[in-house]
N, C-alpha and C positions, 0 to 999 in steps of 0.2 A: 562570487564565492558561494559555495554550496554548504554553508554552515548555518545551523539553527543555534541561536545563542540566547542565554539569559546569564546568570552567574555561572552556569554550566553551559557546555555546548556539545553539539553533535555535528560531525562532518559526514555528509551523505555522499555516496558514490553509486555508480551504476551497479545494479544487482546482477546476479547470474541467474539466467532463466533455467538452466539445466536442472536444478534441484526443485523446481516448482511444478513438475508434471502432475503431481498428485492434485494440485489445485484445479487443474483442467479436467483430469480424467475421473476424479473421485469426489470432489467437494459437492455435496448435494445442493447447497443453496446457490451455487453458481451455474448449474447446468442450464437453467432457463435463459440466462444471458447468452450463453454460447449457442443454444438452439435458436433463439430469436434472431440472432445475427448470422446464423449458418457458419459459425467459426469452427475450424479444425485446428488441431495443435500446430500444424505446419503454418497456418496463417499467423499465429502469434509468434512463432519462431522467426518467420520472415519479416514481420513488422517490428520486432523487438529492438534491433539495432538502431532504428530510426527514432526511438524514444528520446525524451529530453528530461532533464531534472527541472522540476517546476515546484514553486512554493505551494503549499496546501494548508492555508489557515484552517482552523477548526470549523468545519462546515460539512454539510451533506452535498456540497457542490464545489467544483473546481472550474474556474473561468466561466461560471454560469451554466455549467453542464452538471446535471444531477449525477451523483456517484452512489450507487447502491453498495451496501456492505461496508461502508466506512464508519458507520455507527458513531457519529461525531458527538453526540450529547453525553453528558456525564451519566445520565440514567442508562444509556446504552453501555457505557463503559462498565458500570457496576453490574449489569446483567451479563454481558458477553465476556468480560475479562476478570473482574474482581471476584465474581462468584463462579467462575469456570472451574473445571476439574483441576486438581493440583498440578498435573503435568503441564497443562496449558499455561498456567500462571507462573510456573517456575522459570521459564525462559525470560518472561517479563521481569520477574524479581531479580534475576541475575543481571540483566541489563541495568536495572535501576540501581542496584548495589554498586556496579562498576562505574556508572555515571557519577554517583555520589562520592565514591572513593577516589576516582581518578580526575574528576572534574570535566572529562570529555570522553567521547566515544567516536569511533568511525564505524558507520553502519551502512549496509546496503539499503538503498531507498526502497520504500514500499512501491508496489507496482499498481498503476491504475490503467486499465484498458478503456478505450473510447471507441464506440461505433455509433454512427447516426445520432450524434448529440446525446448519447447515453453512456455514462461511465460505470465502471465496476472496480472496486478494490479487489485486485487479483490476489495480492499477497502483502503481508507486512502490517497487519492490524496492530500487533503488540508494539512495533516500532513507532507507528503513528501515535498510539496512546502515550507512549513514553514521552515523546516530544510535546504533545498537547498538554499532558499533565504537568509538565515543567514550564509551561508558558512559552514554548518555542513554536515556531512555524516550521514544520518538517518539509523536506523536499521529497517528492515522489517521482518515480520514473514513469512519465506519462507517455503511453504508447497509443497514438492516434492511428488506428488501423485503416481509417479512411484515406489517409495520406500515404500509407505504406504500400508495399507491394501486394498486400492482401486486402482489397476493399471489402467493406462490410456489406452484407446482404440487406 
């Protein structure tokens, strides 16, 4: 089952990569990861279908692999989300209200890319925070590019 549950729950499903190109081409904090591993957008596109839904307890690691950009501490949350610009916070607030109102949500899993035993949260920080802040263990779409058709450099 791909459900994170407490008194509320979230059902996680495979995300769509098509809408995430901005994260690759424009997100300034992620460029070093792509460059360090010589990743092109096509490498991610090719490896993406081979991803799997994996539990991601609140941590800066998944399965012993460090994950940059997951900002798992509460202090990180207050800096990166709670004090973020209003537009960034609004989508989190909408998810939170819907979760409280309906008792459950179905969400695309956040995406974590892995190359050479180094991970990076590619997208989905607000969804991670929502689950973590409600005591749930979210699922992420873990894309190990080393095992995919696009090996890491």
